[in-house]
C-alpha positions in Angstrom: 6.1 24.9 14.0 2.8 25.4 12.3 0.9 23.2 14.7 1.7 21.4 18.0 -0.5 18.9 19.7 0.3 17.4 23.1 -1.6 14.6 24.8 -0.1 13.4 28.0 3.5 12.5 27.3 3.0 12.4 23.6 3.8 15.3 21.4 3.1 15.8 17.7 4.7 18.7 15.8 3.8 19.7 12.3 6.0 22.2 10.4 4.9 22.3 6.7 1.1 21.9 6.6 -0.5 24.7 4.5 -3.8 24.0 6.3 -4.6 22.4 9.6 -8.1 21.5 10.6 -9.3 19.9 13.7 -12.5 17.8 13.4 -14.8 15.9 15.7 -15.0 12.2 14.8 -18.6 12.8 13.7 -17.5 15.5 11.2 -14.9 13.4 9.4 -17.3 11.5 7.1 -18.7 14.8 5.8 -15.5 16.6 5.2 -14.9 17.1 1.4 -11.2 16.2 1.4 -11.8 13.1 3.6 -15.0 11.5 2.3 -13.4 10.1 -0.8 -10.6 8.3 1.0 -10.3 4.6 1.0 -10.2 2.4 4.1 -7.7 3.6 6.7 -4.9 1.2 7.4 -4.7 2.6 10.9 -8.4 2.9 11.5 -10.0 1.3 14.6 -11.9 -1.3 12.6 -10.4 -4.1 10.6 -9.2 -3.2 7.1 -12.1 -3.7 4.6 -10.2 -5.6 1.9 -13.4 -6.1 -0.2 -13.7 -2.3 -0.4 -10.0 -1.9 -1.2 -10.5 -4.4 -4.1 -13.6 -2.7 -5.3 -11.8 0.7 -5.4 -8.7 -0.9 -7.0 -10.9 -2.3 -9.8 -11.9 1.3 -10.8 -8.3 2.4 -11.3 -7.3 3.2 -14.9 -5.9 0.5 -17.1 -2.1 0.3 -16.7 -2.0 1.2 -13.0 0.8 -0.6 -11.2 0.8 -2.1 -7.7 3.4 0.5 -6.7 1.0 3.3 -7.6 -2.0 1.6 -6.0 -0.3 1.5 -2.6 0.0 5.3 -2.6 -3.5 5.9 -4.0 -5.3 7.3 -1.0 -8.7 6.9 -2.7 -8.1 3.1 -2.7 -6.5 2.6 0.7 -5.5 5.5 2.9 -2.5 6.0 5.1 0.3 4.1 3.3 3.4 6.1 2.7 6.3 5.6 0.4 8.5 3.8 2.9 5.8 1.2 3.7 5.0 0.9 0.0 8.5 -0.1 -0.8 8.9 -2.4 2.2 5.6 -4.2 1.7 6.3 -4.8 -2.0 9.7 -6.2 -1.1 8.4 -8.5 1.7 5.7 -9.8 -0.6 8.2 -10.2 -3.4 6.2 -8.1 -5.8 7.8 -6.0 -8.6 6.5 -2.4 -8.2 5.6 -2.3 -11.9 3.2 -5.3 -11.8 -0.2 -4.3 -13.1 -3.1 -4.2 -10.7 -5.4 -5.8 -13.4 -3.1 -8.8 -13.6 -2.9 -9.4 -9.8 -5.2 -12.0 -8.2 -7.3 -10.9 -5.3 -5.4 -12.9 -2.7 -2.1 -11.4 -3.8 -3.6 -7.9 -3.6 -5.1 -8.6 -0.2 -1.7 -9.9 1.1 0.2 -6.9 -0.2 -2.2 -4.3 1.4 -2.4 -6.4 4.6 1.4 -6.4 4.8 1.6 -2.6 4.4 -1.1 -2.2 7.0 0.8 -4.5 9.5 4.1 -2.6 8.9 2.3 0.7 9.5 0.6 -0.5 12.7 3.8 -1.9 14.1 5.6 1.4 13.6 2.7 3.8 14.4 2.4 2.7 18.0 6.1 2.6 18.7 7.0 4.9 21.7 10.7 4.4 21.2 11.0 5.8 17.7 12.5 2.5 16.6 11.2 1.2 13.3 10.5 -2.5 12.9 10.7 -3.2 9.2 11.8 -6.8 9.8 15.3 -6.4 8.3 18.4 -6.8 10.3 18.2 -4.7 13.5 14.8 -3.5 12.4 16.3 -1.6 9.4 14.5 -1.2 6.0 15.0 -4.1 3.5 15.1 -1.8 0.4 13.9 1.8 1.2 16.8 4.3 1.0 19.3 1.6 0.0 20.0 2.4 -3.7 23.1 0.6 -5.0 23.6 -1.3 -1.7 23.3 -5.1 -1.7 19.9 -6.6 -1.1 19.8 -8.1 2.4 18.5 -11.4 1.0 20.3 -12.0 -2.3 23.1 -9.4 -2.6 21.8 -7.8 -5.9 22.1 -4.0 -5.8 18.9 -2.3 -4.8 17.5 -0.1 -7.5 15.5 3.2 -7.4 13.3 4.8 -10.1 10.4 7.3 -10.1 7.0 5.7 -10.4 3.5 7.2 -11.0 1.9 10.2 -12.5 3.2 12.3 -9.6 6.4 10.3 -9.4 7.8 9.1 -6.1 11.0 7.1 -5.9 10.4 3.4 -5.5 13.1 1.1 -4.1 13.2 -2.6 -5.1 15.5 -5.6 -5.6 15.3 -6.7 -9.3 16.1 -10.3 -8.3 13.9 -10.8 -5.3 11.0 -8.9 -6.8 10.8 -10.4 -10.3 7.4 -10.9 -12.0 5.8 -14.3 -12.0 7.3 -14.9 -15.5 10.8 -14.4 -14.0 11.6 -11.2 -15.8 12.2 -7.7 -14.4 8.9 -6.1 -15.2 10.1 -2.6 -14.2 12.8 -2.7 -16.9 10.3 -3.6 -19.6 7.7 -1.1 -18.4 10.1 1.8 -18.5 11.4 0.9 -21.9 7.9 0.5 -23.4 8.4 -3.3 -24.0 
C-alpha cells in the first residue's frame, strides 16, 4: 500500500497513487491541480448546476454527454460506472452531443450521477445501490448480456479522446429521433 488512512472504524487504502498529498481544507482552493476542477458531486454544498452548465458550454464542439460526465473540469467526482448508469437511467445515448442537449436534460443527467455517487459513497456495507435488481448495475460491465429493461444485448465501445469503455443499451438509450446515435457517430454519419 502506498497510503493508508484510518479514521475510527473506517479504513482507506491506496495502492497505485504516484503522488499523495494531504491538504488542509483552506489549502484546497489554492492547489494547482485542484483549482480548475468543476463542482464536486460529493461536496458539502448543493451541486451548482449553473456552474456545471457554464463550464459545459465551453467544451469543444462535438463533445458528447458521455465525455462530459468524466470531464473533471466541468463536474468533478463522477467515475465511469456512474457515468454509464446515469446515462442509462436518464435514457440518454452516450454519443448525444452536449450542444444539442437542453439545460433541463443536462441538469437531470448530472443530478442523477450525483445521486448515485452519494448513495454509494456513504455505504458502510460495501453494497452498491444502482437501482437494478438486487442493487446490481443496469448496464455497467454487462456487455452482451440482456438489458434488464428491454432484453436487447448491452453494448460496449470506447468513447473520448482518452477512451474509456462506455456501456449502454442501444434500444433504451436511443436519441430523440429514435436512432442509435452511437452507431452513426462511430461510422462518421
